[in-house]
C-alpha positions as CSV (number, residue, x, y, z in Angstrom):
1,M,0.0,0.0,0.0
2,P,1.6,3.3,-1.1
3,S,2.4,5.8,1.7
4,N,0.7,9.2,1.8
5,P,2.7,12.1,0.3
6,S,4.4,14.5,2.8
7,T,3.9,17.5,0.5
8,I,1.3,18.5,-2.0
9,G,2.4,21.6,-4.0
10,D,3.3,24.3,-1.5
11,F,1.5,22.5,1.3
12,S,3.1,20.3,3.9
13,V,0.8,17.4,4.9
14,L,0.3,17.1,8.7
15,P,-1.5,13.9,9.8
16,V,-3.3,14.3,13.1
17,S,-4.6,11.4,15.2
18,I,-8.2,11.9,16.3
19,P,-8.8,9.9,19.5
20,P,-11.9,7.6,19.7
21,L,-15.2,9.0,20.9
22,P,-18.2,7.3,22.5
23,S,-20.1,7.9,19.2
24,F,-17.2,6.5,17.1
25,P,-14.9,4.3,19.2
26,K,-12.0,4.2,16.7
27,T,-8.9,6.2,16.2
28,V,-8.8,8.0,12.8
29,I,-6.2,10.1,10.9
30,H,-7.1,13.5,9.8
31,Y,-4.9,15.5,7.4
32,L,-4.2,19.1,7.7
33,Y,-2.4,21.1,5.0
34,V,0.1,23.7,6.1
35,R,2.1,26.3,4.2
36,R,3.5,29.8,4.7
37,N,0.9,32.5,4.7
38,T,1.0,34.5,1.5
39,P,-2.2,36.6,1.3
40,K,-3.0,38.9,-1.6
41,L,-2.6,41.9,0.6
42,P,0.7,41.5,2.5
43,T,1.0,42.4,6.1
44,P,4.1,42.7,8.4
45,A,3.1,39.5,10.2
46,D,3.1,37.2,7.1
47,A,6.7,36.1,7.7
48,R,5.8,34.5,11.0
49,S,2.4,33.1,10.2
50,L,1.1,29.8,8.7
51,F,-1.9,29.0,6.6
52,L,-3.9,25.9,7.5
53,T,-6.6,24.3,5.5
54,N,-8.9,21.3,6.1
55,I,-9.0,21.9,9.8
56,P,-11.3,19.7,11.9
57,V,-14.8,21.0,12.4
58,D,-14.4,21.2,16.2
59,S,-11.3,23.4,15.9
60,T,-10.7,26.1,18.5
61,E,-7.6,28.2,19.3
62,A,-7.0,26.0,22.3
63,H,-6.9,22.9,20.0
64,L,-4.3,24.5,17.6
65,R,-2.3,25.8,20.5
66,A,-2.0,22.3,22.0
67,L,-1.2,20.9,18.5
68,F,1.7,23.3,17.9
69,A,2.9,22.8,21.4
70,S,3.2,19.1,20.8
71,L,5.2,19.8,17.6
72,V,7.7,22.5,18.7
73,G,7.0,23.0,22.4
74,A,5.2,25.7,24.3
75,G,5.7,29.4,23.8
76,R,5.8,29.4,20.0
77,F,2.1,29.8,19.4
78,E,0.5,33.3,19.6
79,S,-3.0,33.3,18.1
80,A,-5.2,31.8,15.4
81,T,-7.8,33.4,13.2
82,F,-10.4,31.1,11.6
83,E,-12.0,31.6,8.2
84,D,-15.5,32.3,9.5
85,E,-14.1,34.8,12.0
86,R,-12.3,36.7,9.3
87,K,-15.6,36.9,7.3
88,D,-17.5,38.0,10.4
89,A,-14.9,40.7,11.1
90,H,-15.3,41.9,7.5
91,S,-19.1,41.9,7.6
92,Q,-19.0,43.8,10.9
93,T,-17.5,46.8,9.3
94,Q,-21.2,47.7,8.8
95,S,-22.8,47.5,12.2
96,P,-26.3,46.2,12.7
97,I,-27.4,49.8,13.4
98,D,-26.1,50.9,10.0
99,A,-27.7,47.9,8.3
100,A,-31.1,48.7,9.9
101,Q,-31.1,52.4,9.0
102,P,-32.8,53.7,5.9
103,A,-30.4,54.1,2.9
104,H,-30.7,57.9,2.7
105,A,-29.8,58.3,6.4
106,A,-26.8,56.0,6.1
107,R,-25.5,57.9,3.0
108,L,-25.9,61.3,4.8
109,L,-24.0,60.1,7.8
110,Q,-21.2,58.6,5.7
111,A,-20.8,61.6,3.4
112,H,-21.3,64.5,5.9
113,G,-21.0,63.0,9.4
114,K,-18.2,64.1,11.7
115,K,-14.9,62.4,11.3
116,R,-14.1,60.2,14.3
117,K,-10.4,60.8,15.1
118,R,-10.0,60.0,18.7
119,E,-9.5,56.4,19.9
120,D,-11.9,56.9,22.8
121,E,-14.7,57.8,20.5
122,E,-14.1,54.7,18.4
123,A,-14.0,52.6,21.6
124,E,-17.3,54.1,22.8
125,R,-18.9,53.4,19.5
126,A,-17.7,49.8,19.6
127,R,-19.1,49.4,23.2
128,E,-22.5,50.9,22.1
129,E,-22.7,48.5,19.1
130,A,-21.7,45.5,21.2
131,A,-24.4,46.4,23.8
132,A,-27.0,46.6,21.0
133,R,-26.3,43.1,19.7
134,L,-28.5,40.2,20.8
135,P,-26.9,37.6,23.2
136,S,-25.2,34.6,21.5
137,T,-27.0,31.3,21.7
138,W,-23.9,29.0,21.2
139,T,-21.1,28.2,23.6
140,R,-18.8,27.0,20.9
141,P,-18.8,27.3,17.1
142,L,-18.4,24.5,14.7
143,R,-16.4,25.1,11.5
144,K,-17.4,24.1,8.0
145,S,-15.7,21.1,6.5
146,G,-12.5,22.0,4.8
147,S,-12.3,25.4,6.6
148,T,-9.1,27.4,6.8
149,A,-7.2,29.2,9.6
150,V,-4.2,31.5,9.9
151,V,-1.8,30.7,12.8
152,L,0.5,33.5,14.1
153,L,3.7,32.3,15.7
154,A,6.4,34.0,17.8
155,D,8.9,34.6,15.0
156,E,10.1,33.3,11.6
157,K,12.3,30.7,13.3
158,S,9.2,29.1,14.8
159,V,7.7,28.8,11.3
160,E,10.8,26.9,10.1
161,Q,10.7,24.6,13.2
162,V,7.0,23.8,12.6
163,L,7.6,22.8,9.0
164,K,10.6,20.7,10.0
165,A,8.5,19.0,12.8
166,I,5.8,18.2,10.2
167,S,8.4,16.6,7.9
168,K,9.8,14.6,10.8
169,A,6.3,13.4,11.9
170,N,5.7,12.1,8.3
171,K,9.0,10.2,8.4
172,T,8.6,8.7,11.9
173,K,4.9,8.1,11.6
174,K,4.4,9.5,15.1
175,Y,1.5,11.8,14.6
176,P,0.4,14.4,17.1
177,T,-3.0,13.8,18.9
178,W,-5.8,16.2,18.3
179,G,-7.2,17.5,21.6
180,G,-7.3,14.8,24.3
181,G,-5.2,15.5,27.4
182,N,-3.2,18.3,25.7
183,L,-6.1,20.8,26.1
184,P,-6.2,23.0,29.2
185,E,-8.8,22.1,31.7
186,G,-12.0,24.1,31.3
187,K,-10.8,26.2,28.4
188,V,-12.8,24.4,25.7
189,P,-16.6,24.0,26.2
190,P,-17.7,20.4,25.5
191,L,-19.7,19.2,22.5
192,G,-22.4,16.6,22.2
193,S,-25.5,16.6,24.3
194,V,-24.0,19.2,26.7
195,W,-23.4,21.6,23.9
196,L,-27.0,21.2,22.6
197,K,-28.5,21.6,26.0
198,A,-26.5,24.8,26.5
199,H,-27.8,26.1,23.2
200,N,-31.3,25.3,24.2
201,R,-30.8,27.1,27.5
202,L,-29.2,30.2,25.8
203,S,-32.0,30.4,23.2
204,Y,-34.2,31.7,26.0
205,P,-32.1,34.6,27.4
206,D,-32.8,36.5,30.6
207,K,-35.5,39.1,30.0
208,D,-33.5,41.9,31.6
209,A,-30.5,41.2,29.4
210,L,-32.7,40.9,26.3
211,Q,-34.5,44.1,27.2
212,Y,-31.1,45.9,27.7
213,S,-30.0,44.9,24.2
214,I,-33.2,46.1,22.6
215,D,-33.1,49.4,24.5
216,S,-29.5,50.0,23.5
217,F,-30.3,49.3,19.9
218,S,-33.3,51.6,19.9
219,A,-31.4,54.4,21.6
220,L,-28.5,54.1,19.2
221,F,-30.8,53.9,16.2
222,A,-32.8,57.0,17.3
223,R,-29.6,59.0,17.8
224,R,-28.3,58.1,14.3
225,E,-31.6,59.0,12.8
226,Q,-31.5,62.4,14.6
227,E,-27.9,63.0,13.4
228,A,-29.0,62.2,9.8
229,A,-32.0,64.6,10.1
230,E,-29.8,67.4,11.4
231,I,-27.4,66.9,8.5
232,A,-30.4,66.9,6.0
233,K,-31.8,70.1,7.5
234,R,-28.4,71.8,7.2
235,L,-28.0,70.8,3.6
236,R,-31.5,72.1,2.8
237,N,-30.6,75.5,4.1
238,E,-27.1,75.9,2.6
239,P,-26.7,76.4,-1.1
240,D,-23.6,74.9,-2.7
241,E,-20.9,76.8,-4.6
242,D,-23.1,76.8,-7.8
243,G,-26.0,78.4,-5.9
244,F,-28.2,75.3,-5.8
245,V,-29.8,73.9,-2.7
246,T,-29.4,70.1,-2.1
247,V,-32.7,68.3,-2.4
248,T,-33.2,65.9,0.5
249,R,-36.1,63.9,1.9
250,G,-38.5,65.5,4.2
251,G,-39.1,68.8,2.4
252,R,-37.6,72.2,3.1
253,A,-37.7,73.3,6.8
254,A,-36.9,76.9,5.9
255,P,-35.6,78.8,2.8
256,A,-32.0,79.7,2.4
257,S,-31.3,83.4,3.3
258,R,-31.3,85.9,0.5
259,N,-27.8,87.0,1.2
260,E,-26.5,83.4,1.0
261,A,-28.3,82.9,-2.3
262,E,-27.0,86.1,-3.8
263,E,-23.4,85.3,-2.7
264,A,-23.7,81.8,-4.2
265,K,-25.0,83.3,-7.4
266,R,-22.1,85.8,-7.6
267,R,-19.6,83.0,-7.1
268,M,-21.3,81.0,-9.8
269,L,-21.1,84.0,-12.3
270,E,-17.5,84.6,-11.4
271,K,-16.7,80.9,-12.0
272,Q,-18.5,80.9,-15.4
273,A,-16.7,84.1,-16.5
274,K,-13.3,82.7,-15.4
275,K,-14.0,79.4,-17.2
276,K,-15.0,81.3,-20.3
277,E,-11.9,83.5,-20.2
278,E,-9.6,80.4,-19.8
279,F,-11.0,78.8,-22.9
280,T,-11.0,82.0,-25.1
281,N,-8.3,81.9,-27.8
282,F,-7.1,78.6,-26.6
283,Y,-7.0,77.0,-30.0
284,R,-5.4,78.3,-33.3
285,F,-8.7,78.2,-35.2
286,Q,-10.2,80.4,-32.5
287,L,-7.6,83.0,-33.2
288,R,-8.3,82.9,-37.0
289,E,-12.1,83.1,-36.4
290,R,-11.6,86.1,-34.0
291,K,-9.5,88.0,-36.6
292,K,-12.1,87.3,-39.3
293,E,-14.9,88.5,-37.1
294,E,-12.9,91.7,-36.3
295,Q,-12.3,92.4,-40.1
296,A,-15.9,91.8,-40.9
297,E,-16.9,94.1,-38.1
298,L,-14.6,96.9,-39.5
299,L,-15.9,96.5,-43.1
300,K,-19.5,96.6,-41.8
301,R,-18.8,99.8,-39.8
302,F,-17.0,101.3,-42.9
303,D,-20.0,100.6,-45.1
304,D,-22.3,102.1,-42.5
305,D,-20.3,105.2,-42.3
306,R,-20.1,105.6,-46.1
307,R,-23.9,105.2,-46.4
308,K,-24.4,107.8,-43.7
309,L,-22.1,110.3,-45.5
310,E,-23.9,109.8,-48.8
311,S,-27.3,110.3,-47.2
312,M,-26.0,113.5,-45.6
313,R,-24.8,114.8,-48.9
314,E,-28.1,114.1,-50.6
315,K,-30.0,116.0,-47.9
316,R,-27.8,119.0,-48.2
317,G,-28.1,119.1,-52.0
318,R,-25.6,120.0,-54.6
319,F,-23.6,123.1,-53.9
320,I,-23.7,125.8,-56.6
321,P,-21.3,128.7,-56.1
322,E,-22.6,132.3,-56.7
323,A,-21.6,134.0,-59.9
């Protein structure tokens, strides 16, 4: 029977021994595929991180920490980011408050809202949005089959040591064990019936906690709506540089002042005159046309003057000197 390959393309194959469970009392081998992390958008931490695919469905950071500790010892593993967590972090760039707001309010806040520069304001915003989220109903997530993860190690030397340890495990056939006694006590919530019972219990949260989340959401939503309404009111009363007033939903609360409108109109006329002056005599054919028009204007004025002189002579009549 041919042995399994130790590498497939850029990936190193890491066999992991899954211990028997009451539901399946047999030891099985699960294969992880590991390579250096090379994302499309590079980051400073890429040199000391590894990309894993086909991770087990019950993977947690504690599982991966124990796995890497069995390969290269403790102190090398820093953190792990799973595929679904990266997607959740990307989707959370738009908070549930922003998603629930009307489109026009979200556009106004994004285009004309105050720029948040201070870190404490960002932290306060994150706390408010976290309070507005509903309580979670799961004690531990399950990954999709074939999911990926990015593991961050202490340094580049740790990456080299992990890859060498994987190669050694393939040669000696001594595979690391997944979970089991390597996991810290109490760090990983159990699966099975205990997990489902906990989900059933968390599906009916405490009324006070649920009411607090709803109240936080409603208060934050109302404040965002008020901010959007104030921005819309300000835009309705301020003409832009071309003298036009932005049309927003809700009608006009009050007309723009006459002085503001006249000032905006004056700026618009100055802008048009400047633009016209900039493009006058810009091309050669414009110079030729201008000269032709000047010559035609001179000829026209000469003919007009000649006709006027002849008509004056006719009115005065022919001069006959006295004898």
